[in-house]
Structures are given as C-alpha cells and as structure tokens.
N, C-alpha and C positions, 0 to 999 in steps of 0.2 A: 643492638644491633642494626645495623642498615637495613631499612624496609625492602631492599630488592634480596640482600643476599637471606632475612627471614621466609621470604616469598619462595624460595629457591632451596634454601638449606632444609629446612624445615621436612619437606618431602622425601627428599635425595636423603635424611637420615632416616624414614620410616622406610622407604624400598629398600635400604640395604639390612636392615635387623633383622630381619627372617633371613634372609641369605645367610647374614653372618651366625645365626644361630645354629643354621644348620651346619653352616659348616665347623662350628665348635663340635656338634654332636656330634660328628661323622669322626671326627678328628679323635674326641677322646673316647670313641666304643669301638674303632675300628683301627686304629693305630698305637702300637705299644712305643715305637719310639718318641722318648719327652723332648729330642729337637722337634720334630713334626708337629708335635701336641701345642707346642711353646711356639711356635713360627705361625702356625693360624690362631690362636688366640692372642697373642701378641700383636703379630702384625694385621690382623684384623682391625683392632684398636689406633694403632697408628696409620693405618690405612684411611678409616673412616673421615678423616676433615680434611682429605687431600682428594677424594673424591666423591663426597657427600655433597658440596658445590655445584660440580661440574651433572654430576648423576640429576640431582634437582633441579637444575636448568633442564635438562632434557624432559625430564616427567612433567614438571610443568607447562612445559609448550606443548607437549602434546597433550595435555588434560585439557587446555585453553582451544585446542581445535574440539577436541568433543563438545566444549561447551558451547563453543559456538554454532555447532550443530545442532545443537538441542535446543538454543534458543532460537536457529533456524534464521544467524545471520542478526541478530537483535543486540539488545543491551539491557542488560540487569533491571527487574521490575520493580525499583526502589522509589520509595513518594519522592526524594528530589529528583528523579528520573519522569515520572509523571507531571510535576509540575512545571519539568520543562517542554515536555511535550504539550502541555494543554494550552501554553501561551505562545507558543511559534506560530502555529495557525497557518502552515504553506499550502498553497495552490497552485494549480496549472492555470496561467493565464493566455488563451491564444491570442490578446491582443499586444503581449509581448514577447510570447514564443518563448517563456521561461518558467521557471518556476518561483513565484512570489514566496517570501519567508517573510514572519513578524519576529525581527531583533528589536523591536522598539522598546520593550520591557529590558533589554539587557545593558547592563551599565556599558557605556565608552561609544555604543553602536546607535542605539537608542534611534532605529529608522528601520523600515522597511529593505530589505535586499535582493535584489534579482538574480536569480541563476540559472546559467545553461542548462539545459535537462541534464546533459552528460556531465556536469562537474557534478550536480545535486546528486546525481546515483554515487559519484566516487566518492562523495563526503558521507551521504545519510544511507547507502544502500551498498557499501562499496565492495560486498562480497557476492553480488548477485549480476547476470549477466546481464547484457544490453536489454535482447530479448526478452528476459523474464521477468527484468525490472519495467518495461514499455506494459506488457501485457499486465501487471500489478497494479500499475498508473490508471491504465484507462480502467480495468474492471474494478478496483477497489477507492481509487483518488491519492493523492498526496501525502504522506505522512513520516516523518525522519524516523526511519528505522534503528538506523546505531547513530543514538546519540552521545558515544561518549565523547568523540572529538566536541564536541557542543558542552558537554558538562564539564570536561577537562578547563575550556577555555573559559567558562563563568568563574571555576574553582581557583584554576591556577595563581592568581593575581591575589585571593584573599590567603592572608597569614597562617591560616588553618589549614591549607591546603596541604602541607607535606602530613602534619598529624593525620589529615583525613585520607593520607594515600598508607601512611605508617599501617592504622587499621585495615585499610582496604586488602595491605599483604598479608596482615595476621589470618582475615578471612580466606582470602586465596589460597595461604600458605595451608590452611587447615583443610579446607576442601579439596584440594590437590594431594593432601596427605590420603585422604581415602583411595582415591585413586592408585596413589604410590602403594598402599597397602595390599591392594589387591593384585596390584601387578608382581611387588616382590613377593607375595605370598605363592603366586604359580612358579615365577624364576625360581622359587627357595625349593617347592616341590618337585619341579622340574631336574634342577641340579641334583638335588637327593638323590633321584631316580636315576639320573647318569651316573653318577660316582660311584652309587653301591654296586650298578653294575661290570663299572670298569674294573673294581675292585671283588668282581665277581661272587658279592655276598647278595645278590641276588642274579639270577637266571632267566628273568621274563622278557624273552626278545621283543616281542609285541609291545611290551609296557616302556621298554629304553625307545624303541623307535615313536609311539607314541608321544611320549615327552619329548623328545629333540625334534620331533615334527614342530610339536604347542611352539617350543622358546624360539624356534628358527620362525616361522609367523608371527609371533609375538614382535620381535625382535626386527623383523623387515617392516611390519605395520607400524611400529614407534618410528622408524626410518623415514618411511611414508609420510607420518603426521608433521614430522619436524621440518619435511619440506611443502607440505602444505602451510603449516605456520609459519613458514618464512615467506612465502606469499600472500597468506594473510596479515602480517606484520608491516609487508610493504604497503599494500594497499591503505591500513591504520595509518600509518607513517603520512602517504600520499593526503589523506583525508582530514588529518590534521593541519598540514601545509595549505591546502587547497581552502580550508574554511578561515584560517588567518588572514590569508590573501586576500579571500574576498572582502571579509568586514573591515578590512584596512585601507581598499581604495574605496575614495566615495562617488567613484564611476559605476559603483555596482549598488549605488542607494538607491531607492526609489520613493518617490513619494506619489503617494496613493490619489490624492487629490486630480492628480491627471483624470482619473476616471469620473469626475465628477462633473468635466468641463459641459461632456454632452447629455448630463440627465438635465430633466427639470429643477430648478432650486428647491420648489417646495418637495419635490419629494425626496430631494437630500437630506432636506433641513427635517422633514420627516422621521425620515432612516434612523438620522443621530440624535431621533427624542425617544426612540424605541428603547420601552426597558425591558432588557434582554435577561433571559434566566434561564438555569437549565441548558440544556441543547436546541437552542431556538434554530427555525428552518424557514425557509420560503419553498414553495411551491407554484410552479407555472405549467399551463398548456405549452404545448410545445407549436404546432402550427398555427401560423399566422399569430402567434403570440413574440414568442423567443425569434422565430423565424419567420422572415418575408414569403408568403406563400407556404405549399404543405409538400412536407418530405413523403408524409405514406403516398399521396398522390403521384406522385413524381415517379416512386420506385413500382406503382402500380401499371403507370403508362409505360416505363421500360420493360416491364413484365410482358405487358400485351403487344408491343410492338416489337420485342423479341421474339414473340411466339410461346412463349415458355408458360403461359396460362391459357386455358380455354375452356369455351362454353361460359366465358362471362368478358365480355370487353369494355373498351372505355364507353361507349355510349350506354350499355345496357349499366355500368356504375352512375351517370351521369341522371339517369333512367328510376333507377332504387334511392339513390340519393335527395331525388326530389320528395318520394313518397315516405322514406323510410331513412333518415341519414345513420342511425345506429345500425339498422341491418346491413346498409351500406358497407360500413367499416368492418362488420363482420365477415360479409363476403368476400371483400377484399385478404382478408385473413386465412379465408376457408380454400379459396381458390391456388392459394400455395401450398397444399397438400403434396408431398411427392417431392419437392422440388428442391434441388441440392441447396444447401445451406450455404457454401462455399460462392455459389451461384448470385444469393441474396447479397452475401455481403460486399462480393465485388462489384455488382451494378449499384450500390449506394455509393462504393466510394467510386466509382465514375461518374456518377450525377455530383457529388460533391466537389469533385474536381472540375468537373464541366464548365467552359468558358459560353456555352449555349446560354441565349437566355430560357428557350422552351424546348418541349420534347413534340415533336408533330406527330398525330396520327391522322391521317387524312385531312379533313378540314380543322380539326382542333390542335391547339397549341395550351401544352400543360407546362405552366411556368417550373423551372426550375430554382427549390429553393435555396435564399440566403439569409447569413445573420442579419438581424436587424442589428445595427451598431450600439444604439441606444441602450439595448436591453443585455449586449454583452458587456457593456459599461456597467449598468446596472448591476449585473452577476457579479463580474467582478468586486466592484464595492459592497457588497455584500457579503463576500467571502471576507473581506478585508475586516468586516465585523466579527466575524466567527459565527456568520447564521450559512447554515447547509442549506443546497441546494438540492430542492426536486423536481423532477418533471413526471407531469399525467400526462398520457396522450394515447390515443386513439390509434395512433399509427403503429404500425409492426414494432415491437420491440427491438427487433435488432438492428434497423436503418436507425432508429431513435437514438440508441447507445451509440451508434458512430458519429453522426453527425452532432449529437451533443458533447461529446469530448471533442471532436475535429472543430468546433465554433465555439465553445463556453466552457470546455475543461470540466464539465459534469461527468465523474465516471458513471460507468453500469450500472453500479450498484444504486444509484439513486436517480435511475429511470424506470418508473412504472408505466409500460407503454403494453400494448395488446401482444399477450403471449401466440408467438407462430406454433405453439406443441411443442411435444417432444423430438429429439433430435434422434433420428433413427438410422444405421448405418450411413452417417453423413445426409440424411434426407428429413424433410419436416415431415412430420407424422401430425397434421393436423387434430387439435381435441377441443370439442368447445370449450369456452371461459367468458366471465364478463369481460367485457370491453370499459377499459379506461373513459368512460362517456357518459358527459351528464353528472348524474349522480355516483354512476360508477367511481368517478375519479375522488371521491369523498371514499367511497368506499374503499378504493385502492389504498388511500395516506392512512384509513383506519387499522388497517392489517400490520402497517410499520408504526402509527404513533398513538401515544395515549393524547396526545397534546393537539393544538391547531396552529397552524402556519404564523407566521406574524407578517407575512407579507406572500400575497397569491396574484395572477394576472392571469388574462383569458381574450379571448376577441369574439364568442358570439355569446347570444341569449344562454347556450346550453351551458356554459360556464359559469353561471350564476351561482351553481351548486358549489364550484369550487371557491367565489367570490364571498359567501356567506359563511364560508366554514372557517374565515380569518378569525383570529382573535379579535375585541370589539376593540381594542384602541391600536390595531394593525392596519395594515397599508393596503389598497386594491388598488391595482392598474389594468388598465382598459385599453386594450392593441386594437379592437375593430372598427371598421370604417363607418358603418353604418351610424350613421349620426341621430336618426330616431331613437334608435337603441339605447346609443352612450347617455342621451335625454332622458330616457324614461327610467334607466336607471340610476342614474344622478339622482333625479326630483323623488322617485318614489319608493326606492331600497335604500340607497347611499346617503342622502340630505344631510345629516349630520356625520357623516362618517369619512376617512380618509381614504376619498375614491380620485383616481386621476385617470386621464384620458394622455396617453403616451403616440403620437402619430408613425403614421407608415411613414418610412422612407423611400 
C-alpha cells in the first residue's frame, strides 16, 4: 500500500467502524424489513472502500492541526531532529542584519548561509506572526523551531528516504487513528441518539437536541481545522521552497572569515585553539567593553534632562561615583522607582537611534554609547564557534537588553543586568537587589552556570573578578584605557595567561 494511502486509509476506517456498527445495530433491532437490513449491512461494507480514503484524509489533516498546536508550531522531538538543531548554530548578526546559520556540516552545502529575518521566519517559524517571532527572537535568541523542511532536505537525497517516509506514515496513521476513533465514537453516539429519536424509540427531546448540537459543533470545528490546515500547508510548502532556493544560490553563502579581519590575529588564533566541550560560553562587561561609553549613564542623563527623576541629579551621581561606584549604580536604579516601563524603553531606543554624540546637562556632556566594531566582530566570531555570549553589567537590565540585541544580537535571556524591580501597573517598583558589579558579576554567572566562561572581557579593575573567573586556558580581553592598570594586570596577575588588549576606536 502506498504510504500516503496508509496515512489516510487507516484513520478513515477507524472513524467509520463505530458508525457502521451503530447503524447495523439499529437496523437489526429496529427494522423488520429484510431489505432495509441488507441495505444497511451490505451497503455499509461496499461503501467503506469508496469513502474511507477521503474521510481519512479529512481526519488526518484535522489531526495535524491539533498536533501543530500541541507542539506549538514545532517539529517532533526525535534524535535525528536534535542532531540537526545541535549542529546548525543559527544566530542574528547586526553586522549583516541577517540570520547566519551553519550548514557547513550538510553535504552539498558545506557553508554558512545568510538569511534575511523574514525569510528565516517563513522557513523555520512559518506558523508565527512577524511580531511574535521578533519578540521571541529578541528575548530568547535564534533557534530553528520548525526543522521539518531541513530534515527533509537532508534525507530526501538518500536512498532510504522513501522507506523512512513509509515508516513515518505508519506512525502518523496510527496516531491519527486514535484521534479518529475518538471522533468516530462521538459521531456514533450522536447518530444513534438522533436516529432512535426519529424512530420514536426514545422521547427525550433534550438529549436529542444536545447530541444534535454536539455533532454540528464537531462538524464545524473539523471544517475550520481543514481551513487552518490549508493555510498551514501553504506555509509548509513555502518553507521548503525558500530553503531549497536559499541553499542553491551561491550569493547566500557566507564566509565567516570576514569577522576576523578587524580582530587582532593573536586573539583569533587563541580562539581557534580553544578546546570546547559541553556548552561553552563567554561573558563580557557591557559599558566601555562591548560599547564605547556607558548606556546606563546615558539613560540616566536622559531621565534627568527630561525631569523624569527627582532628588538625584547628574552632579549628585558624579559626586557619589567618586565616593562609592557600586552605591552610585544602585542609586541610579533606585530613582527609577515609579517610572513607566514603556518610558524607560522609549528613552533607550531614542538614545540608540540618536545621531548626536552627547547628552548635554548644563556644562556636562554625557557621551551617547556606540558599539565597538571589533567587539561586534569578536562576538559574531565566537557565535560561529558555538560559544554562547552573556553580558553582565551594572547598567539597568532593560536598557542593556535593548542595546545588546540591537548592536550585538545578544538576546535578553543572556543579559544579566541590574534589576529595576517588579513591574506593577506598567510602572517600575524598585526592590533592593545585588548589582552585577565587581564580584557581583561572578555571583550572577554562578546562578546560571556550574562552569566558567572560556572568554571574558572588561575595562576596569572592578572587572578583575570577572577575568579571574575564566577557565585556566581561556582568553581574557581588556578594553580599559588606563595603561597603568593594563600593565599591572599583565605583569602581576595574567603574566603567563592569555590576556590581550583591544583598543577603543
């Protein structure tokens, strides 16, 4: 039997059997006319082959809609799917404004592929809306959710593909048969009640109405699922076509060596020599490390200038930071108490998009942070190696999340920043918590990991705790501008370790 026929025929038969048995039972017990009995008994048997296939197709496709809902638009969690997801390593690169996905392990491709955001969504998240996809991307990072097109792309060239499909059809046919049996049983019970009521064998009008409504609802629901399935099938079809087209055009191939052009050669060499195992990760400070200048200070300055915070101005901040840097960072978070969350996000976006170089408050000019292009390339290079990137910063977590995604493609889940507190009625409700500053950065990482990062980066002596937390043969990068601090760290603490300076641009 053709595997497609098996996929549809079995659930069709399973659906019809309880209905046929009920029809036979009613005919035998409620009709004395032998012609009617023969018509029901023999007619049902001869009708089965004619309607089982289309009915099974109807049931199977309705089942597939519920299956997709149950998996939340994903794909089955089989071992071969896990292998595909493990090796593809997709990530968003702001440098290319696209998703880069590793197909170098796939025969006949053997390269990284660059995919526009919307095309990636249509291929690997076809059942998600654009807005939902972007939120998930920015919060959790990039992952190929719907990998059926990719798994088929890998397997269809293999001689065992038809056999694999036939086995899958058996499984799908049996799974949808359970769904078919449940539906068939409901239809059988409903038809029995309605039929007997029409024959005046029962006189319970309310039960008759109940089952009539149930069958109408079931029928309408299945028709609706077929319409949904039609839309899903169209998206699945597009996903396969897009993937085949992307991987067939050399213009979509991407050479990751482009990331190494601006990175010091000795750092690239050491990265290539890293012995990676498990789930390796790198951890960086944000302000004056990944960024040139400070997003936390810029946001606070904007809040002061817009008079959205009171009783603590820019000069107060500068005075406090001279006395106690950690206390100053905490105070910046504390004065946000009561601020609308959407206002904090709006101001952060305005700063990131601004073409100005400074925020002016009186005689003070607070720099607007920009990404360090060397660090952008370094972050992208690490991602191509399968190294996860984490940020630990004393700046407020909301602004840090926004700028990390915008400039480095680092999702919110990987940003460990100063917690602004809980959100009540859309406003920030500050609660005292540890600021990821100094040793607090290491404490924040320990809440997530039992292992140490393979690469770390910072810019001040307060980041020494983070650099010390690197694995013994890992890499430490320094972006501080104080030459004396750098020389002290190099000569006294990291003399025989991989410790490198990356200049401010």
